[in-house]
C-alpha positions as CSV (number, residue, x, y, z in Angstrom):
1,M,16.9,59.1,-3.2
2,P,15.4,56.8,-5.9
3,F,13.1,59.4,-7.6
4,G,14.3,62.7,-9.1
5,L,17.8,64.0,-9.0
6,G,17.1,67.7,-9.4
7,K,15.9,69.7,-6.4
8,K,15.9,73.3,-5.3
9,N,14.8,75.3,-2.2
10,T,12.0,77.6,-1.4
11,G,12.5,79.0,2.0
12,N,13.6,76.0,4.1
13,V,11.9,73.4,2.0
14,S,13.8,71.3,-0.6
15,F,11.9,69.9,-3.6
16,N,12.4,68.5,-7.1
17,T,12.9,71.0,-9.9
18,D,10.1,69.1,-11.7
19,I,7.7,71.0,-9.4
20,T,7.1,74.3,-11.1
21,D,3.3,74.9,-10.8
22,K,2.8,78.0,-8.6
23,E,-0.2,76.5,-6.7
24,E,1.8,73.4,-5.9
25,L,4.7,75.5,-4.7
26,E,2.4,77.5,-2.4
27,E,1.0,74.2,-1.1
28,I,4.5,73.1,-0.2
29,K,4.9,76.2,2.0
30,K,1.8,75.2,3.9
31,V,3.3,71.9,5.1
32,A,6.9,73.1,5.5
33,H,6.6,73.3,9.3
34,K,5.7,69.6,9.4
35,L,8.7,68.4,7.4
36,D,12.2,67.4,8.7
37,S,15.1,69.6,7.8
38,D,16.5,66.9,5.5
39,E,13.2,66.0,4.0
40,K,12.6,66.6,0.3
41,V,9.3,67.0,-1.5
42,L,9.2,64.8,-4.6
43,F,5.6,65.3,-5.8
44,V,2.6,67.4,-5.2
45,A,-1.0,67.0,-6.3
46,K,-4.4,68.6,-5.5
47,Q,-7.6,66.6,-5.7
48,M,-10.2,67.7,-8.2
49,R,-14.0,67.7,-7.5
50,N,-16.8,67.4,-9.9
51,I,-19.7,69.8,-9.2
52,P,-23.2,70.0,-10.8
53,G,-23.0,71.1,-14.4
54,G,-19.9,69.1,-15.1
55,A,-17.4,71.7,-14.0
56,I,-14.3,70.7,-12.0
57,I,-12.9,72.7,-9.1
58,S,-9.9,72.2,-7.0
59,S,-10.6,71.0,-3.5
60,P,-8.4,72.1,-0.6
61,N,-7.1,68.6,-0.2
62,S,-3.5,68.1,-1.2
63,V,-1.1,65.2,-1.2
64,F,2.7,65.3,-1.0
65,A,5.2,62.5,-1.5
66,T,8.5,63.3,0.2
67,N,11.6,61.1,0.5
68,K,10.4,60.0,3.9
69,Q,6.6,59.9,3.9
70,L,3.3,60.5,2.2
71,V,1.6,63.7,3.6
72,I,-2.1,64.6,3.3
73,R,-3.1,68.2,4.0
74,N,-6.8,68.0,4.8
75,P,-8.3,71.4,5.7
76,T,-11.9,72.4,6.3
77,M,-13.9,73.9,3.4
78,M,-13.5,77.4,4.7
79,G,-9.8,76.9,5.5
80,M,-10.1,77.9,9.1
81,R,-8.7,74.6,10.4
82,E,-6.6,71.9,8.9
83,N,-5.2,68.5,9.6
84,I,-1.8,67.4,8.2
85,E,-1.3,63.6,8.3
86,G,2.1,62.0,7.6
87,I,2.3,58.3,6.7
88,P,5.9,56.9,6.7
89,Y,6.6,54.6,3.7
90,D,7.6,51.8,6.0
91,K,4.1,51.9,7.5
92,I,2.3,51.6,4.1
93,T,1.5,47.9,3.4
94,S,0.1,48.3,-0.1
95,V,-0.8,50.9,-2.7
96,K,-3.0,50.5,-5.8
97,L,-4.4,52.6,-8.5
98,E,-8.2,52.7,-9.4
99,K,-8.8,54.3,-12.8
100,G,-12.0,56.2,-13.4
101,L,-13.4,57.7,-16.6
102,F,-12.1,61.2,-15.9
103,S,-10.0,60.8,-12.8
104,S,-8.3,58.1,-10.7
105,T,-8.1,57.1,-7.1
106,V,-5.0,56.0,-5.2
107,V,-5.8,53.5,-2.4
108,I,-3.3,53.1,0.5
109,R,-3.4,50.5,3.2
110,S,-1.6,51.3,6.5
111,P,-2.4,50.4,10.1
112,G,-4.5,53.2,11.8
113,L,-5.8,54.8,8.7
114,S,-9.4,54.1,9.5
115,E,-9.0,55.9,12.8
116,L,-7.4,58.9,11.2
117,S,-10.2,59.0,8.7
118,R,-12.8,58.8,11.4
119,L,-11.2,61.6,13.5
120,S,-11.0,63.8,10.4
121,Q,-14.6,63.4,9.5
122,S,-15.8,64.0,13.1
123,S,-13.8,67.2,13.4
124,G,-15.4,68.7,10.3
125,L,-12.5,67.9,7.9
126,I,-13.0,66.3,4.6
127,A,-12.9,62.5,5.0
128,W,-10.4,60.7,2.8
129,G,-10.5,57.2,4.2
130,R,-12.5,54.1,3.2
131,G,-12.6,51.5,6.0
132,E,-9.0,50.3,6.6
133,D,-7.8,52.1,3.5
134,G,-6.8,55.7,2.9
135,T,-8.2,56.9,-0.5
136,I,-6.9,59.8,-2.4
137,D,-9.6,60.2,-5.0
138,A,-10.4,62.6,-7.8
139,L,-6.8,62.9,-8.9
140,P,-5.9,63.7,-12.5
141,K,-5.0,60.3,-14.1
142,H,-1.4,61.2,-14.9
143,K,-0.9,62.6,-11.3
144,A,-2.4,59.4,-9.8
145,E,-0.1,57.2,-11.9
146,Q,2.9,59.2,-10.9
147,L,2.0,59.2,-7.3
148,V,1.6,55.4,-7.2
149,K,5.0,55.0,-9.0
150,I,6.7,57.3,-6.4
151,I,5.1,55.5,-3.4
152,N,6.2,52.1,-4.7
153,Q,9.7,53.4,-5.4
154,Q,10.0,54.9,-1.9
155,M,8.6,51.8,-0.2
156,E,11.2,49.6,-2.0
157,F,14.0,52.0,-1.1
158,V,13.0,52.0,2.6
159,K,12.7,48.2,2.5
160,K,16.2,47.8,1.1
161,S,17.6,50.2,3.6
162,H,16.1,48.3,6.5
163,Q,17.4,45.0,5.0
164,Q,20.9,46.4,4.7
165,S,20.7,47.7,8.3
166,S,19.5,44.4,9.6
167,S,22.2,42.6,7.6
168,G,24.9,44.8,9.1
169,T,23.6,44.3,12.6
170,S,23.6,40.5,12.1
171,S,27.1,40.5,10.7
172,I,28.5,42.3,13.7
173,A,26.6,39.9,16.1
174,D,28.1,37.0,14.2
175,E,31.6,38.4,14.4
176,I,31.2,39.0,18.2
177,T,30.0,35.4,18.6
178,K,33.2,34.2,16.8
179,L,35.3,36.4,19.0
180,A,33.6,35.0,22.1
181,K,34.4,31.5,21.0
182,L,38.1,32.4,20.4
183,K,38.2,33.8,24.0
184,A,36.5,30.7,25.4
185,D,39.0,28.5,23.6
186,G,41.8,30.6,25.1
187,L,43.0,31.9,21.8
188,I,42.6,35.5,22.7
189,T,42.7,37.3,26.1
190,D,39.9,39.1,27.8
191,E,41.5,42.4,26.9
192,E,41.9,41.5,23.3
193,F,38.3,40.3,23.1
194,T,37.1,43.6,24.6
195,K,39.2,45.7,22.2
196,M,38.2,43.7,19.1
197,K,34.5,43.9,20.1
198,Q,34.6,47.6,20.6
199,D,36.3,48.0,17.2
200,L,33.5,46.0,15.5
201,I,30.8,48.1,17.2
202,S,32.5,51.4,16.3
203,K,32.4,50.4,12.6
204,K,28.6,49.9,12.7
């Protein structure tokens, strides 16, 4: 896990020891049922909303970065209904930070986000998409910067993991091809070929 070494448990949820805010810990409990048993919460943030008079209030929208995915908890204003959307890091094609005067916006691009946003809006939930992008707006600047950093780290981690997996699969295929040539040339028997192939596959 490339971000954060310390983690602790609350109930059945594992999360970084950096997360100490009581509201954030309560938010984690609300999405616990959507997380895998080996999933760890790395980061939590709640959106902020400007209201007339210049005051700022917390909206019910929350964002979580885990070691597997980005999770958006998007309830109705009255809290009677909610939608929890998970976007795996390998499905995110880009992420960028848009800085505002008092807050920042994180813009995520991933296939299908426009449809998720449309469904959220039509069902009475708070829309968080913008065309083909998913936008997590009104985040405190330091939170937005940290979120973008974590998403980029996790995207890179997943990319390297996939590359290593593909490389391992290719290596095994290459070795089996070599064994097949040895068998075709009469240098090993059918039985030896079968056994050596099985040994290679079992090491995968």
